[in-house]
N, CA, C and O atoms as a DFTB+ gen file, in Angstrom:
548 C
 N C O
     1  1     -66.836      18.713      89.467
     2  2     -65.655      19.230      90.129
     3  2     -64.560      19.498      89.098
     4  3     -64.296      18.654      88.240
     5  1     -63.931      20.647      89.175
     6  2     -62.848      20.966      88.256
     7  2     -61.534      20.489      88.847
     8  3     -61.370      20.427      90.065
     9  1     -60.605      20.156      87.969
    10  2     -59.285      19.738      88.432
    11  2     -58.584      20.910      89.091
    12  3     -58.699      22.046      88.633
    13  1     -57.855      20.635      90.173
    14  2     -57.096      21.715      90.812
    15  2     -56.053      22.262      89.845
    16  3     -55.511      21.528      89.018
    17  1     -55.780      23.551      89.958
    18  2     -54.786      24.177      89.092
    19  2     -53.387      23.697      89.456
    20  3     -53.078      23.452      90.622
    21  1     -52.558      23.570      88.443
    22  2     -51.145      23.273      88.663
    23  2     -50.516      24.521      89.255
    24  3     -50.701      25.624      88.742
    25  1     -49.762      24.339      90.352
    26  2     -49.111      25.457      91.045
    27  2     -47.621      25.454      90.693
    28  3     -46.916      24.472      90.925
    29  1     -47.162      26.566      90.133
    30  2     -45.781      26.673      89.667
    31  2     -45.100      27.844      90.359
    32  3     -45.591      28.973      90.319
    33  1     -43.963      27.566      90.994
    34  2     -43.111      28.617      91.543
    35  2     -42.050      28.910      90.493
    36  3     -41.299      28.019      90.097
    37  1     -41.990      30.154      90.044
    38  2     -40.965      30.602      89.091
    39  2     -39.935      31.402      89.871
    40  3     -40.281      32.310      90.626
    41  1     -38.658      31.055      89.683
    42  2     -37.602      31.700      90.461
    43  2     -36.404      32.068      89.580
    44  3     -36.092      31.397      88.596
    45  1     -35.757      33.147      89.970
    46  2     -34.504      33.604      89.356
    47  2     -33.395      33.469      90.392
    48  3     -33.145      34.402      91.154
    49  1     -32.724      32.312      90.430
    50  2     -31.679      32.133      91.431
    51  2     -30.377      32.829      91.055
    52  3     -30.119      33.134      89.891
    53  1     -29.574      33.066      92.071
    54  2     -28.253      33.628      91.839
    55  2     -28.275      35.123      91.616
    56  3     -29.229      35.815      91.970
    57  1     -27.197      35.602      91.020
    58  2     -26.996      37.042      90.873
    59  2     -27.471      37.598      89.547
    60  3     -27.356      38.799      89.303
    61  1     -27.999      36.750      88.692
    62  2     -28.505      37.199      87.390
    63  2     -29.626      38.210      87.596
    64  3     -30.609      37.912      88.274
    65  1     -29.491      39.392      87.025
    66  2     -30.475      40.448      87.220
    67  2     -31.462      40.602      86.084
    68  3     -32.242      41.554      86.077
    69  1     -31.451      39.692      85.120
    70  2     -32.327      39.794      83.949
    71  2     -33.500      38.842      84.130
    72  3     -33.306      37.627      84.131
    73  1     -34.710      39.365      84.282
    74  2     -35.854      38.479      84.542
    75  2     -36.972      38.558      83.516
    76  3     -38.079      38.084      83.770
    77  1     -36.702      39.144      82.374
    78  2     -37.762      39.250      81.377
    79  2     -38.281      37.873      80.951
    80  3     -39.490      37.670      80.842
    81  1     -37.371      36.935      80.712
    82  2     -37.780      35.587      80.311
    83  2     -38.644      34.924      81.367
    84  3     -39.650      34.292      81.047
    85  1     -38.253      35.068      82.628
    86  2     -39.032      34.477      83.723
    87  2     -40.429      35.073      83.764
    88  3     -41.405      34.358      83.993
    89  1     -40.530      36.365      83.547
    90  2     -41.835      37.023      83.565
    91  2     -42.703      36.594      82.378
    92  3     -43.915      36.434      82.517
    93  1     -42.083      36.411      81.222
    94  2     -42.817      35.953      80.039
    95  2     -43.344      34.536      80.270
    96  3     -44.494      34.237      79.951
    97  1     -42.507      33.680      80.819
    98  2     -42.937      32.307      81.127
    99  2     -44.063      32.318      82.158
   100  3     -45.057      31.608      82.010
   101  1     -43.899      33.127      83.200
   102  2     -44.938      33.211      84.238
   103  2     -46.275      33.613      83.615
   104  3     -47.312      33.038      83.947
   105  1     -46.255      34.573      82.737
   106  2     -47.488      35.027      82.080
   107  2     -48.082      33.927      81.209
   108  3     -49.295      33.715      81.216
   109  1     -47.234      33.226      80.457
   110  2     -47.723      32.155      79.576
   111  2     -48.357      31.031      80.390
   112  3     -49.398      30.498      80.005
   113  1     -47.745      30.673      81.499
   114  2     -48.306      29.614      82.340
   115  2     -49.612      30.061      82.980
   116  3     -50.559      29.281      83.079
   117  1     -49.662      31.304      83.410
   118  2     -50.891      31.856      83.995
   119  2     -52.000      31.875      82.936
   120  3     -53.138      31.501      83.218
   121  1     -51.661      32.312      81.723
   122  2     -52.645      32.343      80.637
   123  2     -53.145      30.944      80.283
   124  3     -54.251      30.781      79.768
   125  1     -52.306      29.929      80.568
   126  2     -52.685      28.542      80.293
   127  2     -53.483      27.931      81.444
   128  3     -53.808      26.744      81.416
   129  1     -53.799      28.745      82.457
   130  2     -54.653      28.283      83.541
   131  2     -53.931      27.774      84.769
   132  3     -54.557      27.210      85.666
   133  1     -52.629      27.961      84.823
   134  2     -51.876      27.520      85.998
   135  2     -51.801      28.645      87.016
   136  3     -51.919      29.822      86.675
   137  1     -51.605      28.266      88.258
   138  2     -51.398      29.257      89.310
   139  2     -49.893      29.461      89.426
   140  3     -49.152      28.507      89.667
   141  1     -49.441      30.690      89.256
   142  2     -48.012      30.988      89.205
   143  2     -47.622      31.916      90.343
   144  3     -48.272      32.930      90.597
   145  1     -46.545      31.543      91.021
   146  2     -45.976      32.362      92.082
   147  2     -44.579      32.746      91.614
   148  3     -43.707      31.886      91.487
   149  1     -44.362      34.031      91.358
   150  2     -43.044      34.496      90.918
   151  2     -42.307      35.049      92.126
   152  3     -42.769      35.995      92.763
   153  1     -41.161      34.458      92.439
   154  2     -40.435      34.824      93.653
   155  2     -39.526      36.029      93.491
   156  3     -39.082      36.604      94.485
   157  1     -39.241      36.420      92.262
   158  2     -38.383      37.581      92.045
   159  2     -36.926      37.221      91.840
   160  3     -36.560      36.050      91.736
   161  1     -36.113      38.249      91.784
   162  2     -34.684      38.120      91.496
   163  2     -33.877      37.704      92.717
   164  3     -34.304      37.856      93.862
   165  1     -32.705      37.178      92.431
   166  2     -31.658      36.885      93.421
   167  2     -32.106      35.952      94.539
   168  3     -31.846      36.201      95.716
   169  1     -32.772      34.892      94.157
   170  2     -33.258      33.904      95.114
   171  2     -32.176      32.862      95.395
   172  3     -31.481      32.425      94.478
   173  1     -32.035      32.473      96.633
   174  2     -31.131      31.395      96.995
   175  2     -31.878      30.067      96.842
   176  3     -33.108      30.049      96.821
   177  1     -31.145      28.960      96.737
   178  2     -31.835      27.662      96.713
   179  2     -32.741      27.477      97.928
   180  3     -33.840      26.938      97.802
   181  1     -32.297      27.912      99.084
   182  2     -33.108      27.779     100.296
   183  2     -34.406      28.572     100.184
   184  3     -35.463      28.091     100.593
   185  1     -34.335      29.771      99.639
   186  2     -35.533      30.597      99.466
   187  2     -36.510      29.951      98.476
   188  3     -37.724      29.983      98.678
   189  1     -35.972      29.376      97.422
   190  2     -36.813      28.755      96.389
   191  2     -37.538      27.533      96.945
   192  3     -38.742      27.379      96.743
   193  1     -36.817      26.675      97.637
   194  2     -37.435      25.471      98.197
   195  2     -38.438      25.846      99.286
   196  3     -39.494      25.223      99.401
   197  1     -38.113      26.855     100.077
   198  2     -39.052      27.329     101.096
   199  2     -40.345      27.816     100.446
   200  3     -41.436      27.510     100.928
   201  1     -40.227      28.572      99.356
   202  2     -41.417      29.059      98.648
   203  2     -42.227      27.887      98.099
   204  3     -43.456      27.895      98.176
   205  1     -41.554      26.884      97.549
   206  2     -42.259      25.717      97.009
   207  2     -43.019      24.990      98.111
   208  3     -44.142      24.532      97.899
   209  1     -42.411      24.887      99.275
   210  2     -43.057      24.234     100.410
   211  2     -44.258      25.045     100.891
   212  3     -45.344      24.500     101.088
   213  1     -44.059      26.338     101.076
   214  2     -45.127      27.213     101.570
   215  2     -46.292      27.304     100.590
   216  3     -47.449      27.390     101.003
   217  1     -45.991      27.285      99.306
   218  2     -47.023      27.455      98.285
   219  2     -47.609      26.132      97.793
   220  3     -48.471      26.125      96.914
   221  1     -47.144      25.013      98.355
   222  2     -47.596      23.692      97.928
   223  2     -47.452      23.547      96.413
   224  3     -48.387      23.151      95.718
   225  1     -46.260      23.876      95.923
   226  2     -46.000      23.883      94.485
   227  2     -45.944      22.473      93.917
   228  3     -45.496      21.534      94.576
   229  1     -46.406      22.349      92.693
   230  2     -46.275      21.119      91.925
   231  2     -44.996      21.134      91.105
   232  3     -44.397      20.094      90.829
   233  1     -44.589      22.351      90.718
   234  2     -43.437      22.530      89.827
   235  2     -42.643      23.743      90.289
   236  3     -43.210      24.747      90.721
   237  1     -41.320      23.633      90.192
   238  2     -40.434      24.787      90.343
   239  2     -39.835      25.045      88.977
   240  3     -39.245      24.151      88.370
   241  1     -39.986      26.269      88.493
   242  2     -39.379      26.676      87.231
   243  2     -38.245      27.643      87.511
   244  3     -38.455      28.701      88.105
   245  1     -37.050      27.283      87.087
   246  2     -35.877      28.125      87.300
   247  2     -35.470      28.786      85.994
   248  3     -35.458      28.148      84.941
   249  1     -35.142      30.050      86.068
   250  2     -34.613      30.780      84.924
   251  2     -33.193      31.188      85.277
   252  3     -32.972      32.015      86.161
   253  1     -32.229      30.595      84.571
   254  2     -30.824      30.853      84.887
   255  2     -30.070      31.198      83.603
   256  3     -29.964      30.383      82.686
   257  1     -29.559      32.403      83.563
   258  2     -28.752      32.837      82.417
   259  2     -27.294      33.045      82.803
   260  3     -26.457      33.306      81.939
   261  1     -26.986      32.934      84.078
   262  2     -25.664      33.295      84.593
   263  2     -24.612      32.209      84.446
   264  3     -23.423      32.479      84.616
   265  1     -25.025      30.985      84.132
   266  2     -24.075      29.889      84.070
   267  2     -23.880      29.178      85.396
   268  3     -23.032      28.292      85.503
   269  1     -24.646      29.549      86.403
   270  2     -24.498      28.953      87.738
   271  2     -25.384      27.726      87.944
   272  3     -25.508      27.243      89.069
   273  1     -25.990      27.223      86.895
   274  2     -26.950      26.122      87.020
   275  2     -26.350      24.862      87.636
   276  3     -27.053      24.141      88.343
   277  1     -25.071      24.575      87.389
   278  2     -24.467      23.356      87.925
   279  2     -24.118      23.491      89.404
   280  3     -23.767      22.506      90.054
   281  1     -24.211      24.677      89.922
   282  2     -24.041      24.897      91.356
   283  2     -25.416      24.970      92.050
   284  3     -25.613      24.396      93.121
   285  1     -26.344      25.676      91.427
   286  2     -27.646      25.934      92.031
   287  2     -28.565      24.715      91.987
   288  3     -29.190      24.380      92.993
   289  1     -28.653      24.056      90.847
   290  2     -29.609      22.953      90.687
   291  2     -29.347      21.778      91.631
   292  3     -30.296      21.279      92.235
   293  1     -28.105      21.315      91.784
   294  2     -27.903      20.221      92.743
   295  2     -28.318      20.602      94.167
   296  3     -28.853      19.772      94.902
   297  1     -28.073      21.843      94.552
   298  2     -28.459      22.283      95.901
   299  2     -29.986      22.276      96.050
   300  3     -30.502      21.835      97.077
   301  1     -30.696      22.752      95.054
   302  2     -32.161      22.749      95.104
   303  2     -32.682      21.319      95.203
   304  3     -33.588      21.048      95.990
   305  1     -32.123      20.403      94.418
   306  2     -32.591      19.018      94.449
   307  2     -32.319      18.375      95.811
   308  3     -33.138      17.601      96.306
   309  1     -31.186      18.690      96.410
   310  2     -30.872      18.176      97.747
   311  2     -31.856      18.712      98.773
   312  3     -32.355      17.960      99.610
   313  1     -32.134      20.000      98.714
   314  2     -33.067      20.608      99.665
   315  2     -34.481      20.039      99.506
   316  3     -35.169      19.802     100.499
   317  1     -34.908      19.823      98.277
   318  2     -36.231      19.233      98.047
   319  2     -36.328      17.856      98.706
   320  3     -37.335      17.533      99.336
   321  1     -35.291      17.061      98.558
   322  2     -35.285      15.729      99.182
   323  2     -35.314      15.854     100.696
   324  3     -36.049      15.130     101.368
   325  1     -34.516      16.772     101.237
   326  2     -34.475      16.961     102.687
   327  2     -35.829      17.367     103.252
   328  3     -36.169      16.991     104.374
   329  1     -36.605      18.131     102.487
   330  2     -37.919      18.602     102.930
   331  2     -39.039      17.623     102.588
   332  3     -40.205      17.881     102.886
   333  1     -38.687      16.507     101.964
   334  2     -39.701      15.513     101.610
   335  2     -40.531      15.882     100.402
   336  3     -41.632      15.359     100.226
   337  1     -40.030      16.765      99.570
   338  2     -40.768      17.229      98.390
   339  2     -40.327      16.449      97.149
   340  3     -39.947      17.033      96.135
   341  1     -40.385      15.133      97.250
   342  2     -39.902      14.264      96.180
   343  2     -40.726      14.363      94.906
   344  3     -40.227      14.068      93.820
   345  1     -41.986      14.775      95.028
   346  2     -42.868      14.799      93.860
   347  2     -42.957      16.167      93.192
   348  3     -43.703      16.329      92.226
   349  1     -42.219      17.142      93.683
   350  2     -42.196      18.457      93.031
   351  2     -41.238      18.375      91.845
   352  3     -40.065      18.037      92.004
   353  1     -41.744      18.683      90.673
   354  2     -40.919      18.648      89.468
   355  2     -40.132      19.944      89.355
   356  3     -40.610      21.011      89.739
   357  1     -38.920      19.837      88.822
   358  2     -38.079      21.014      88.615
   359  2     -37.750      21.103      87.133
   360  3     -37.268      20.151      86.518
   361  1     -38.029      22.287      86.577
   362  2     -37.680      22.570      85.183
   363  2     -36.783      23.795      85.171
   364  3     -36.827      24.631      86.074
   365  1     -35.970      23.882      84.132
   366  2     -35.031      24.993      84.029
   367  2     -35.044      25.535      82.611
   368  3     -35.163      24.786      81.642
   369  1     -34.919      26.847      82.512
   370  2     -34.782      27.493      81.221
   371  2     -33.624      28.459      81.279
   372  3     -33.332      29.045      82.322
   373  1     -32.976      28.615      80.156
   374  2     -31.865      29.562      80.104
   375  2     -30.731      29.069      79.228
   376  3     -30.912      28.231      78.345
   377  1     -29.577      29.607      79.496
   378  2     -28.386      29.261      78.734
   379  2     -27.763      28.024      79.386
   380  3     -27.074      28.124      80.401
   381  1     -28.014      26.868      78.793
   382  2     -27.529      25.602      79.334
   383  2     -26.668      24.933      78.262
   384  3     -27.185      24.540      77.216
   385  1     -25.371      24.799      78.506
   386  2     -24.525      24.103      77.528
   387  2     -24.961      22.647      77.352
   388  3     -25.374      21.999      78.314
   389  1     -24.869      22.141      76.135
   390  2     -25.281      20.768      75.837
   391  2     -24.621      19.753      76.761
   392  3     -25.243      18.761      77.141
   393  1     -23.374      19.994      77.122
   394  2     -22.631      19.047      77.962
   395  2     -23.253      18.921      79.360
   396  3     -23.083      17.894      80.017
   397  1     -23.966      19.951      79.819
   398  2     -24.563      19.938      81.158
   399  2     -25.946      19.284      81.203
   400  3     -26.415      18.909      82.278
   401  1     -26.592      19.145      80.066
   402  2     -27.969      18.623      80.040
   403  2     -28.071      17.224      80.639
   404  3     -28.941      17.001      81.481
   405  1     -27.219      16.263      80.244
   406  2     -27.330      14.938      80.869
   407  2     -27.090      14.970      82.380
   408  3     -27.729      14.223      83.122
   409  1     -26.191      15.814      82.834
   410  2     -25.913      15.924      84.270
   411  2     -27.129      16.467      85.018
   412  3     -27.443      16.001      86.113
   413  1     -27.809      17.443      84.434
   414  2     -29.007      18.004      85.064
   415  2     -30.122      16.967      85.118
   416  3     -30.824      16.865      86.124
   417  1     -30.289      16.205      84.054
   418  2     -31.310      15.147      84.046
   419  2     -30.989      14.086      85.102
   420  3     -31.884      13.567      85.769
   421  1     -29.719      13.778      85.239
   422  2     -29.280      12.761      86.198
   423  2     -29.627      13.138      87.636
   424  3     -29.937      12.259      88.441
   425  1     -29.582      14.417      87.972
   426  2     -29.905      14.837      89.343
   427  2     -31.401      15.051      89.555
   428  3     -31.841      15.318      90.673
   429  1     -32.188      14.932      88.468
   430  2     -33.637      14.990      88.627
   431  2     -34.336      16.181      88.013
   432  3     -35.533      16.364      88.234
   433  1     -33.630      16.999      87.249
   434  2     -34.287      18.102      86.539
   435  2     -35.080      17.469      85.396
   436  3     -34.499      16.830      84.519
   437  1     -36.393      17.641      85.402
   438  2     -37.215      16.912      84.429
   439  2     -37.380      17.632      83.099
   440  3     -37.594      16.979      82.078
   441  1     -37.288      18.949      83.081
   442  2     -37.454      19.698      81.840
   443  2     -36.351      20.721      81.696
   444  3     -36.057      21.467      82.630
   445  1     -35.742      20.757      80.524
   446  2     -34.668      21.708      80.249
   447  2     -35.030      22.421      78.951
   448  3     -35.151      21.796      77.898
   449  1     -35.201      23.734      79.043
   450  2     -35.673      24.521      77.908
   451  2     -34.655      25.586      77.549
   452  3     -34.312      26.437      78.369
   453  1     -34.182      25.531      76.329
   454  2     -33.174      26.464      75.847
   455  2     -33.852      27.662      75.174
   456  3     -35.039      27.597      74.856
   457  1     -33.114      28.748      74.956
   458  2     -33.703      29.911      74.286
   459  2     -34.342      29.503      72.965
   460  3     -33.789      28.702      72.212
   461  1     -35.510      30.065      72.699
   462  2     -36.230      29.781      71.468
   463  2     -37.247      28.657      71.577
   464  3     -37.973      28.385      70.621
   465  1     -37.309      27.996      72.740
   466  2     -38.320      26.949      72.926
   467  2     -39.704      27.585      72.875
   468  3     -39.958      28.556      73.588
   469  1     -40.602      27.060      72.049
   470  2     -41.961      27.626      72.004
   471  2     -42.652      27.536      73.365
   472  3     -42.535      26.531      74.066
   473  1     -43.362      28.584      73.723
   474  2     -44.077      28.620      75.002
   475  2     -45.013      27.433      75.152
   476  3     -45.122      26.859      76.235
   477  1     -45.686      27.063      74.077
   478  2     -46.637      25.957      74.159
   479  2     -45.944      24.653      74.526
   480  3     -46.535      23.815      75.207
   481  1     -44.706      24.467      74.091
   482  2     -43.962      23.257      74.457
   483  2     -43.741      23.206      75.971
   484  3     -43.837      22.143      76.584
   485  1     -43.446      24.360      76.564
   486  2     -43.219      24.422      78.010
   487  2     -44.524      24.163      78.759
   488  3     -44.551      23.399      79.724
   489  1     -45.594      24.798      78.316
   490  2     -46.916      24.593      78.930
   491  2     -47.299      23.115      78.855
   492  3     -47.718      22.528      79.852
   493  1     -47.157      22.520      77.680
   494  2     -47.532      21.115      77.499
   495  2     -46.683      20.195      78.369
   496  3     -47.199      19.241      78.951
   497  1     -45.388      20.477      78.460
   498  2     -44.500      19.652      79.281
   499  2     -44.925      19.700      80.748
   500  3     -44.992      18.668      81.414
   501  1     -45.206      20.890      81.240
   502  2     -45.604      21.021      82.642
   503  2     -46.938      20.315      82.890
   504  3     -47.096      19.613      83.888
   505  1     -47.881      20.501      81.993
   506  2     -49.179      19.817      82.149
   507  2     -49.000      18.303      82.199
   508  3     -49.653      17.623      82.991
   509  1     -48.129      17.786      81.367
   510  2     -47.929      16.344      81.284
   511  2     -47.152      15.801      82.483
   512  3     -47.381      14.665      82.901
   513  1     -46.240      16.592      83.040
   514  2     -45.303      16.073      84.033
   515  2     -45.513      16.541      85.467
   516  3     -44.883      16.015      86.384
   517  1     -46.385      17.519      85.676
   518  2     -46.630      17.987      87.048
   519  2     -47.303      16.887      87.839
   520  3     -48.077      16.098      87.297
   521  1     -47.000      16.840      89.135
   522  2     -47.644      15.825      89.975
   523  2     -49.153      16.025      89.922
   524  3     -49.641      17.133      89.701
   525  1     -49.855      14.970      90.122
   526  2     -51.318      15.045      90.130
   527  2     -51.793      15.581      91.467
   528  3     -51.555      14.962      92.504
   529  1     -52.453      16.708      91.455
   530  2     -52.966      17.301      92.700
   531  2     -54.124      16.465      93.246
   532  3     -54.400      16.512      94.445
   533  1     -54.797      15.713      92.401
   534  2     -55.891      14.869      92.870
   535  2     -55.341      13.834      93.858
   536  3     -55.999      13.488      94.839
   537  1     -54.115      13.343      93.580
   538  2     -53.489      12.373      94.480
   539  2     -53.125      12.972      95.831
   540  3     -52.990      12.244      96.815
   541  1     -52.964      14.285      95.888
   542  2     -52.518      14.933      97.134
   543  2     -53.672      15.497      97.949
   544  3     -53.453      16.023      99.041
   545  1     -54.895      15.399      97.442
   546  2     -56.048      15.962      98.173
   547  2     -56.545      15.013      99.225
   548  3     -57.505      15.322      99.932
């Protein structure tokens, strides 16, 4: 029996219209054997959490370049708790000021990736930290 694939929802929340980075990450994760669901641009926290629930996601990957991460991330974490999705990991990539990193970790963001992070580091982090699908079968 092969291990179930890690399921990752990649989302571009807010009004940021630049999604090249999200698409590159989605491709890298797919090439690494993960199942990737890309939700597209201008997603609300509610839309992202709904997609994670519907897709039985192990990980939510957010790409935020707009600076709205301190507004969007707490809302996503609250919604995940409300829906009982305590074991879904949330990672974020984008322009994140150093001062915000501890605050994001405090609310439960498990991975924070700044511009220039090697793709393999992101793949390895997700593999190591995604919930075990064997436990959920």
